[in-house]
RODO-2510 file (C-alpha; in nm, 4 decimals, decimal comma):
residues 270
     n   res          X          Y          Z
     1     m     0,0177     0,0175    -0,0245
     2     g     0,1139     0,3554    -0,0450
     3     s     0,2434     0,6351     0,1689
     4     i     0,0111     0,8160     0,3649
     5     r     0,1539     1,1375     0,2306
     6     t     0,0989     1,0502    -0,1091
     7     i    -0,2338     0,9373    -0,0534
     8     v    -0,2744     1,2854     0,1070
     9     k    -0,1352     1,4359    -0,2005
    10     f    -0,3692     1,3046    -0,4188
    11     a    -0,6666     1,3108    -0,2148
    12     i    -0,6135     1,7513    -0,1949
    13     t    -0,5457     1,6984    -0,5655
    14     t    -0,8839     1,5473    -0,6144
    15     l    -1,0903     1,7557    -0,3426
    16     k    -0,9540     2,0922    -0,5858
    17     g    -1,1028     1,9530    -0,8641
    18     g    -1,4109     1,8588    -0,7020
    19     v    -1,4535     2,2186    -0,6239
    20     r    -1,4270     2,3199    -0,9935
    21     d    -1,6510     2,0856    -1,1068
    22     r    -1,9145     2,2380    -1,2608
    23     l    -2,1618     1,9346    -1,2143
    24     l    -2,0945     1,9610    -0,8603
    25     q    -2,0967     2,3573    -0,8296
    26     g    -2,4801     2,2654    -1,0037
    27     l    -2,5790     1,9878    -0,7937
    28     i    -2,5277     2,2125    -0,4963
    29     l    -2,7125     2,4952    -0,6292
    30     v    -3,0181     2,2622    -0,7336
    31     g    -3,0281     2,1155    -0,4055
    32     l    -3,0267     2,4318    -0,2638
    33     f    -3,2751     2,6036    -0,4722
    34     l    -3,4892     2,2529    -0,3705
    35     i    -3,4112     2,2403     0,0146
    36     v    -3,5199     2,6629    -0,0018
    37     s    -3,8302     2,4836    -0,1567
    38     t    -3,9395     2,3288     0,1689
    39     s    -4,1615     2,5558     0,3419
    40     v    -4,3421     2,5932    -0,0027
    41     f    -4,3529     2,2288    -0,0675
    42     s    -4,4501     2,0946     0,3038
    43     s    -4,7616     2,3710     0,2699
    44     f    -4,9489     2,1249     0,0625
    45     s    -5,0178     1,8424     0,3916
    46     m    -5,2691     1,9622     0,6011
    47     r    -5,1082     1,7622     0,8722
    48     q    -4,7475     1,6629     0,9769
    49     t    -4,6269     1,9343     0,8215
    50     l    -4,2924     1,9435     0,9453
    51     e    -4,2426     1,5413     0,9011
    52     v    -4,3216     1,6236     0,5751
    53     a    -4,0395     1,8643     0,5780
    54     v    -3,7867     1,6497     0,7191
    55     n    -3,8801     1,3686     0,4599
    56     y    -3,8662     1,6353     0,2100
    57     s    -3,5314     1,7515     0,2520
    58     l    -3,3776     1,4429     0,3313
    59     s    -3,4968     1,2936     0,0110
    60     v    -3,3301     1,5808    -0,2155
    61     i    -3,0105     1,5538    -0,0342
    62     h    -3,0336     1,1835    -0,0740
    63     i    -3,0807     1,1533    -0,4421
    64     l    -2,9038     1,4570    -0,5210
    65     a    -2,5589     1,2381    -0,3013
    66     i    -2,6317     0,9598    -0,4786
    67     v    -2,6233     1,1494    -0,8466
    68     l    -2,3252     1,3190    -0,7556
    69     t    -2,1590     1,0310    -0,6362
    70     l    -2,2729     0,7955    -0,9753
    71     f    -2,1154     1,1245    -1,1863
    72     f    -1,7862     1,2235    -0,9747
    73     g    -1,7003     0,9201    -0,8715
    74     l    -1,6989     0,7459    -1,1978
    75     n    -1,4703     1,0713    -1,3062
    76     l    -1,2472     0,9450    -1,0725
    77     i    -0,9952     0,7329    -1,2890
    78     s    -1,2161     0,6774    -1,5927
    79     k    -1,2133     1,0193    -1,7592
    80     e    -0,9025     1,0697    -1,6768
    81     l    -0,7476     0,7596    -1,8154
    82     e    -0,9708     0,8252    -2,1417
    83     s    -0,8126     1,1695    -2,1768
    84     k    -0,4626     1,0801    -2,0874
    85     e    -0,4377     1,3136    -1,8167
    86     n    -0,2454     1,0744    -1,5495
    87     y    -0,0740     0,8416    -1,7837
    88     f     0,2734     1,0626    -1,7177
    89     v     0,1930     1,0342    -1,3067
    90     l     0,1190     0,6562    -1,3269
    91     t     0,4074     0,5819    -1,5435
    92     q     0,6429     0,7197    -1,2255
    93     p     0,7844     0,5334    -0,9111
    94     v     0,4163     0,6472    -0,7038
    95     p     0,2230     0,3307    -0,6412
    96     r    -0,0802     0,3114    -0,7886
    97     s    -0,2399     0,2118    -0,4409
    98     s    -0,1700     0,5621    -0,3215
    99     y    -0,3584     0,7110    -0,6513
   100     v    -0,6498     0,4734    -0,5994
   101     l    -0,6874     0,5318    -0,1888
   102     g    -0,6277     0,9129    -0,2641
   103     k    -0,8842     0,9296    -0,5054
   104     f    -1,0989     0,7533    -0,2957
   105     a    -1,0717     1,0070     0,0122
   106     g    -1,0672     1,3160    -0,2056
   107     f    -1,4260     1,1902    -0,3241
   108     l    -1,5425     1,0756    -0,0787
   109     l    -1,4342     1,4780     0,1421
   110     n    -1,5962     1,6198    -0,1620
   111     i    -1,9342     1,3972    -0,1108
   112     t    -1,9367     1,4853     0,2861
   113     a    -1,8634     1,8450     0,1996
   114     v    -2,1824     1,8150    -0,0436
   115     i    -2,4020     1,6883     0,2369
   116     l    -2,2829     1,9139     0,4887
   117     i    -2,3642     2,2179     0,3053
   118     l    -2,6980     2,0874     0,1833
   119     g    -2,7794     1,9364     0,5730
   120     l    -2,6829     2,3240     0,6854
   121     f    -2,9039     2,4950     0,4597
   122     s    -3,1804     2,2293     0,5323
   123     a    -3,2183     2,3401     0,9163
   124     v    -3,3537     2,6701     0,8474
   125     p    -3,6746     2,6050     0,6407
   126     l    -3,7123     2,3125     0,9201
   127     l    -3,6523     2,5814     1,1540
   128     l    -3,8937     2,7783     1,0374
   129     i    -4,1560     2,5189     1,0208
   130     a    -4,0568     2,4060     1,3557
   131     a    -4,1479     2,6965     1,5064
   132     g    -4,4867     2,7378     1,3564
   133     e    -4,6178     2,4392     1,5157
   134     k    -4,6633     2,4166     1,8647
   135     g    -4,5117     2,1452     2,0286
   136     s    -4,3164     2,0651     1,7438
   137     s    -3,9653     1,9714     1,7667
   138     l    -3,7062     1,8446     1,5543
   139     a    -3,4997     1,5557     1,6411
   140     w    -3,1366     1,6726     1,5543
   141     l    -2,9215     1,4046     1,6359
   142     k    -3,1730     1,1487     1,4488
   143     i    -3,1215     1,4379     1,1495
   144     a    -2,7272     1,3912     1,1466
   145     s    -2,7707     0,9984     1,1257
   146     a    -2,9671     0,9866     0,8421
   147     l    -2,7018     1,1957     0,6925
   148     a    -2,4186     0,9749     0,7856
   149     g    -2,6512     0,6692     0,6623
   150     i    -2,6570     0,8947     0,3291
   151     l    -2,2750     0,9270     0,3943
   152     f    -2,2197     0,5713     0,4320
   153     s    -2,4415     0,5021     0,1359
   154     c    -2,2270     0,7398    -0,0998
   155     s    -1,9097     0,5725     0,0179
   156     i    -1,9873     0,1900    -0,0452
   157     l    -2,1466     0,2841    -0,3964
   158     g    -1,8032     0,5350    -0,4904
   159     a    -1,6118     0,2219    -0,3738
   160     v    -1,8075    -0,0066    -0,6005
   161     i    -1,7379     0,2229    -0,9142
   162     l    -1,3638     0,3006    -0,8449
   163     l    -1,3842    -0,1108    -0,8539
   164     f    -1,5211    -0,1348    -1,2056
   165     t    -1,3600     0,1746    -1,3371
   166     s    -1,0310     0,0013    -1,2062
   167     v    -1,0775    -0,2336    -1,4942
   168     a    -1,3195    -0,0760    -1,7645
   169     t    -1,1587     0,0642    -2,0545
   170     s    -1,4549     0,2949    -2,0843
   171     g    -1,6828     0,5086    -1,8367
   172     i    -2,0159     0,4057    -1,9764
   173     l    -2,0015     0,0306    -1,8328
   174     p    -1,8850     0,0968    -1,5062
   175     f    -2,1709     0,3661    -1,5030
   176     l    -2,4641     0,1172    -1,6071
   177     m    -2,3202    -0,1340    -1,3543
   178     s    -2,3238     0,1031    -1,0779
   179     c    -2,6437     0,2168    -1,1478
   180     a    -2,7611    -0,1629    -1,1899
   181     v    -2,5539    -0,2229    -0,8089
   182     y    -2,7278     0,0770    -0,6239
   183     a    -3,1021    -0,0530    -0,7790
   184     i    -3,0519    -0,4263    -0,6649
   185     g    -2,8867    -0,2881    -0,3180
   186     e    -3,1967    -0,0531    -0,2780
   187     n    -3,4382    -0,3701    -0,3032
   188     t    -3,2766    -0,6905    -0,1716
   189     q    -3,3593    -0,6138     0,1855
   190     p    -3,7725    -0,5562     0,0970
   191     v    -3,7916    -0,8278    -0,1433
   192     k    -3,6173    -1,0919     0,1045
   193     r    -3,8602    -0,9958     0,3975
   194     y    -4,1524    -1,0049     0,1021
   195     i    -4,0299    -1,3600     0,0554
   196     a    -3,9627    -1,4630     0,3635
   197     s    -4,3329    -1,3274     0,5499
   198     g    -4,4964    -1,5764     0,2793
   199     m    -4,7111    -1,2932     0,1236
   200     a    -4,6130    -1,4315    -0,2230
   201     g    -4,9205    -1,6354    -0,2198
   202     e    -4,7564    -1,9317    -0,3865
   203     k    -4,4761    -2,1762    -0,2761
   204     l    -4,1222    -2,0166    -0,4247
   205     p    -3,8910    -2,2820    -0,6160
   206     q    -3,5908    -2,3627    -0,3581
   207     s    -3,3166    -2,2290    -0,6403
   208     f    -3,5052    -1,8877    -0,6544
   209     k    -3,4699    -1,8286    -0,2725
   210     i    -3,1405    -1,9389    -0,2673
   211     l    -3,0399    -1,7164    -0,5474
   212     m    -3,1965    -1,4381    -0,3767
   213     d    -2,9770    -1,5179    -0,0456
   214     v    -2,6615    -1,4732    -0,3022
   215     v    -2,8306    -1,1567    -0,4023
   216     y    -2,8771    -1,0373    -0,0958
   217     y    -2,5780    -1,1252     0,0659
   218     v    -2,3283    -1,0297    -0,2486
   219     f    -2,4978    -0,6958    -0,3437
   220     p    -2,4731    -0,4186    -0,0883
   221     n    -2,7535    -0,3489     0,1185
   222     f    -2,8376     0,0107     0,1225
   223     s    -3,1927    -0,0204     0,3133
   224     l    -2,9292    -0,0906     0,6061
   225     f    -2,8242     0,3054     0,6125
   226     d    -3,1921     0,4427     0,5638
   227     y    -3,2676     0,6019     0,8931
   228     k    -3,5209     0,8878     0,7652
   229     i    -3,8104     0,6921     0,9390
   230     y    -3,6270     0,7959     1,2800
   231     a    -3,5799     1,1614     1,2295
   232     i    -3,8945     1,2029     1,0238
   233     y    -4,0834     1,0745     1,3210
   234     n    -3,8680     1,1282     1,6086
   235     l    -3,8478     0,7521     1,6819
   236     s    -3,6153     0,5813     1,8864
   237     l    -3,3124     0,4528     1,6651
   238     p    -3,1346     0,1265     1,8187
   239     g    -2,7618     0,2084     1,8722
   240     t    -2,6442    -0,1331     1,7889
   241     l    -2,8452    -0,0526     1,4502
   242     v    -2,5772     0,2480     1,3939
   243     l    -2,2780     0,0550     1,4991
   244     v    -2,3566    -0,2543     1,2694
   245     s    -2,4427    -0,0771     0,9869
   246     a    -2,1243     0,1492     0,9753
   247     a    -1,9407    -0,1792     1,0709
   248     y    -2,0981    -0,3501     0,7743
   249     g    -2,0494    -0,0115     0,5625
   250     a    -1,6431     0,0484     0,6881
   251     a    -1,6207    -0,3511     0,5788
   252     y    -1,7605    -0,3289     0,2273
   253     t    -1,6167    -0,0356     0,1178
   254     a    -1,2718    -0,1377     0,2570
   255     l    -1,3154    -0,5086     0,0331
   256     c    -1,3974    -0,2828    -0,2611
   257     l    -1,0899    -0,0674    -0,2665
   258     f    -0,8659    -0,4077    -0,1985
   259     f    -0,9913    -0,5451    -0,4953
   260     a    -0,9305    -0,2389    -0,6688
   261     v    -0,6180    -0,1994    -0,5689
   262     i    -0,5372    -0,5184    -0,6753
   263     l    -0,6682    -0,4452    -1,0013
   264     f    -0,5606    -0,1276    -1,0522
   265     e    -0,1982    -0,2349    -1,0212
   266     r    -0,2039    -0,4877    -1,2404
   267     r    -0,3655    -0,2835    -1,5128
   268     d    -0,1898    -0,2258    -1,8704
   269     m    -0,1719     0,1622    -1,8840
   270     t     0,0662     0,1293    -2,2080
***
């Protein structure tokens, strides 16, 4: 593995590149506009205005963070390799592992900054709505936990994208595969629960159940990081759930990065 100093240099370079990225700037502006409109959107609800506002704000941040992860994460390696930007760097005596890990660290810093910015701006309309409702209060710690859950999802998805782009020769295939992984990962847990409940109405083949178990354990379980319901209705958030999901997210991310480094080190750059 590469040295910490080299990883930090690549991370800072990636962070600066993200700050200058027009896509990132545009998504932040769109997100800020949508968050400012929280008060207008929640006013359409005659009841539970605050709950609707919290749900709307967190959903906007979640969607924008995932979109940004897909496009910004895709550009970490594939775009630079296609344009030959980093061929000179990679032909130098610099560990490729430092390049991959530094790129991911810079990506994670960018995503964290975006989530924090949107989260802070969303606090303003939420405070205004809460002030207008008697007896209403915001569960700030649970809202922060929901934002952390979004970051966990983006971290895993970013590592998956990096894994695909470390071997792909174009950006289209990693993008499509990453979208497929995210779509499957968002739905494996609900499908597994549906099958386990017996609500399918008929006995499913054993081979199908085995296939679903394989998909459930191989693909990332993004539903595990969805804490929005706890923030919306101020429900008790089990500490064990947060710890288990955080450990799961860290382990899955580390595993993807491990294979991404191995594959990228074996990649022919000539």
